[in-house]
C-alpha positions in Angstrom: -30.2 8.6 57.3 -31.2 12.2 56.0 -27.9 12.4 54.7 -28.2 9.9 51.9 -31.4 11.5 49.8 -28.9 14.9 49.7 -25.8 13.1 48.8 -27.9 10.8 45.8 -29.1 14.2 44.3 -25.7 15.7 44.5 -24.3 12.2 42.4 -27.2 13.5 40.0 -25.9 16.5 39.3 -22.8 16.0 37.4 -23.7 12.6 35.6 -26.9 15.0 34.2 -23.5 17.3 33.8 -22.3 15.0 31.8 -25.1 13.8 29.8 -25.9 17.7 28.3 -22.2 17.7 27.6 -21.9 14.8 25.9 -25.1 15.0 24.1 -24.0 18.7 23.2 -20.8 16.8 21.6 -22.6 14.5 19.6 -24.7 17.1 18.2 -21.9 19.1 17.0 -20.0 16.0 15.3 -23.6 14.9 14.2 -23.8 18.5 12.8 -20.5 18.1 11.0 -21.5 15.1 9.2 -24.6 16.2 7.6 -23.1 19.5 6.2 -19.9 17.5 5.3 -22.9 14.8 3.4 -24.4 17.6 1.5 -21.8 19.3 0.2 -20.2 15.9 -0.5 -23.7 14.9 -2.6 -23.1 18.2 -4.8 -19.8 16.3 -5.8 -21.2 12.8 -5.3 -20.5 11.6 -8.8 -17.0 13.8 -9.6 -15.9 11.7 -6.0 -17.1 8.6 -7.5 -15.3 8.9 -10.8 -12.0 9.2 -8.7 -13.0 6.2 -7.1 -13.4 4.3 -10.8 -10.5 5.7 -12.0 -8.5 2.4 -10.5 -11.1 0.3 -13.1 -10.7 2.4 -15.7 -6.7 1.6 -15.2 -7.4 -1.9 -15.1 -9.2 -1.6 -18.6 -12.8 -1.5 -18.0 -14.6 1.1 -19.4 -18.2 0.2 -18.8 -20.4 0.2 -15.3 -23.9 -0.7 -15.4 -26.8 -0.9 -12.5 -29.0 -3.1 -12.6 -31.7 -1.4 -10.6 -33.5 1.7 -11.4 -32.7 3.3 -8.0 -29.4 1.8 -7.7 -27.3 4.6 -9.5 -28.9 7.0 -7.1 -28.2 4.9 -3.5 -24.7 4.0 -5.0 -24.3 8.3 -4.8 -25.4 8.6 -1.4 -23.4 6.1 -0.5 -20.7 8.0 -1.5 -21.7 10.9 -0.6 -22.2 9.4 2.9 -18.8 7.6 2.8 -16.8 11.0 1.7 -18.6 13.2 4.6 -17.7 10.6 7.6 -14.0 10.7 6.0 -14.3 14.7 6.0 -15.8 15.1 9.2 -13.8 13.0 10.9 -11.2 15.3 12.5 -14.6 17.5 14.0 -16.0 14.0 15.6 -12.3 13.4 17.2 -12.2 17.1 18.4 -15.3 16.7 20.2 -14.7 13.1 21.4 -11.0 14.8 22.9 -12.9 18.0 24.0 -15.1 15.9 26.0 -12.6 13.2 27.4 -10.0 15.4 28.1 -11.6 17.4 31.3 -11.3 14.0 32.9 -7.6 13.6 32.4 -4.6 14.8 34.5 -2.2 16.9 32.4 0.2 14.2 31.9 -2.7 12.1 30.7 -3.7 14.4 28.1 0.0 15.2 27.0 0.1 11.4 25.9 -2.7 10.4 24.3 -3.2 13.5 22.2 0.0 12.2 19.8 -2.5 9.3 19.4 -5.1 11.6 18.4 -3.2 13.1 15.9 -1.7 10.4 14.2 -5.5 8.9 14.0 -6.4 10.2 10.8 -2.7 10.0 9.2 -2.5 6.9 9.7 -5.6 6.0 8.3 -5.2 8.4 5.3 -2.1 6.2 4.7 -3.5 2.8 5.2 -6.4 4.6 2.1 -3.3 5.5 0.4 -2.1 2.0 -0.3 -5.2 0.8 -1.1 -6.3 2.7 -3.7 -3.1 3.1 -5.3 -1.3 -0.1 -4.6 -3.8 -3.5 -3.4 -7.1 -2.3 -5.5 -5.3 -2.0 -9.2 -3.4 -5.3 -8.3 -6.0 -6.8 -7.1 -8.7 -5.2 -10.4 -5.9 -6.8 -12.6 -6.4 -10.5 -11.1 -9.8 -10.4 -10.9 -10.6 -8.9 -14.8 -8.1 -11.7 -15.8 -10.7 -14.6 -16.1 -12.1 -12.4 -19.3 -12.4 -14.1 -21.9 -13.4 -16.9 -24.1 -15.0 -20.1 -22.2 -15.9 -22.9 -24.3 -16.8 -20.8 -27.5 -18.9 -18.3 -25.0 -17.5 -14.5 -24.4 -16.8 -14.1 -20.8 -16.8 -10.6 -20.1 -17.0 -8.5 -16.9 -19.6 -6.1 -16.0 -19.5 -4.8 -12.9 -22.4 -3.0 -11.0 -21.9 0.4 -10.0 -23.1 -0.4 -6.2 -20.7 -3.8 -6.5 -17.5 -1.7 -7.4 -18.3 0.7 -4.6 -18.9 -2.0 -2.3 -15.4 -3.6 -3.3 -13.0 -0.6 -3.2 -14.9 0.7 0.3 -14.2 -2.5 1.4 -10.3 -2.5 0.5 -9.9 1.4 1.4 -11.7 1.0 5.4 -9.7 -2.5 5.7 -6.5 -1.2 4.9 -6.9 2.3 7.3 -8.3 0.5 10.3 -5.5 -2.1 9.9 -2.8 1.1 10.2 -4.5 2.1 13.3 -2.6 -0.9 14.9 0.5 0.8 16.2 -2.3 2.6 18.1 -4.0 0.3 19.4 -1.0 -1.8 20.6 0.2 1.3 22.2 -2.7 2.3 24.2 -3.2 -1.0 25.5 0.4 -1.4 26.7 0.1 2.3 28.4 -3.4 0.9 30.4 -1.7 -2.0 31.4 -3.8 -4.1 29.4 -1.2 -5.8 27.8 2.5 -5.9 28.0 5.5 -5.4 25.9 6.9 -9.0 26.7 3.3 -10.7 26.2 3.1 -8.6 22.8 6.5 -9.9 21.8 5.7 -13.4 22.9 2.9 -13.1 20.4 4.9 -12.0 17.6 4.5 -15.5 15.9 0.7 -15.3 16.2 0.6 -12.0 15.2 1.7 -13.0 11.8 -0.8 -15.4 11.6 -3.5 -13.3 12.8 -2.5 -10.5 9.7 -2.5 -13.0 6.9 -5.8 -14.3 8.2 -6.9 -10.8 8.2 -5.6 -10.7 4.6 -7.7 -13.7 3.1 -10.8 -12.0 4.7 -10.4 -8.4 3.2 -8.9 -9.2 -0.2 -9.6 -11.3 -2.8 -8.2 -14.6 -3.3 -4.7 -14.1 -5.3 -1.5 -14.1 -2.9 -0.3 -10.7 -4.0 -2.4 -8.3 -2.6 -3.2 -11.0 0.7 0.6 -10.0 1.0 0.0 -6.4 0.2 -2.1 -6.5 3.2 -0.5 -8.9 5.5 2.5 -7.4 5.2 2.0 -3.7 6.0 0.2 -5.1 9.4 3.7 -7.5 10.1 6.1 -4.3 9.9 3.3 -1.9 11.6 2.9 -4.6 14.5 7.0 -4.3 14.4 7.3 -0.4 14.6 4.6 -0.6 17.5 6.9 -3.1 19.3 9.9 -0.5 19.1 8.0 2.8 19.6 6.8 1.2 22.9 10.7 0.1 23.7 11.5 3.1 23.3 9.0 5.4 25.4 10.2 2.6 27.8 13.7 3.8 27.9 12.9 7.4 27.5 10.7 7.0 30.6 13.8 5.2 32.6 15.5 7.8 31.8 18.3 5.1 29.6 20.4 6.3 26.5 19.2 5.2 23.5 21.1 2.6 21.6 
């Protein structure tokens, strides 16, 4: 019975070490975001000027703010949004350094490509949103301007509302492009199987259009611009999983 307290104390020591290590990694991540935030705050107007280019290209030449503090908070949000994007590699690296020591070498080799692919896929999704989906959505939404019963109907978007609009597009497309990583990780860890993913293809198509309907305006074209890439990424995930199975089994690829 006297050995029980010693065993409890011994189990507490590794847990305390892990908590200290986690705190250190979180502090490094927070420091990276804070430093990036102050740097982005200095260039907040230039960053926002870049974000409004699709609106300018759609023919809108004016933004308003309806509250005295709205323009100030828009710059804060722009700086924070850009800081999180810029600091993400540092945050991901700190997360990897915290998790990697507890993994086998084989597991580290398996997970590292997923970690490296995450920012690449997010940037690809964000680029599709900025250069493709947002201009289409703006053209559709601004098309409601004109005469309405003898009254001029003119769009006067607020700076804060437009920022939320384009951030929603960028985040929705960037997160949607993480689908291959999510599916391959779920399959690798045994949560789902390749056969289950294949049989769920029709449900994935319905889910893709449902997600597109939630995060895009009601025009069909912009919904297709999000739903179709999600479906293609789902199919690419199935192909990648099948190829990894063949590689593990040592069978030649077709």
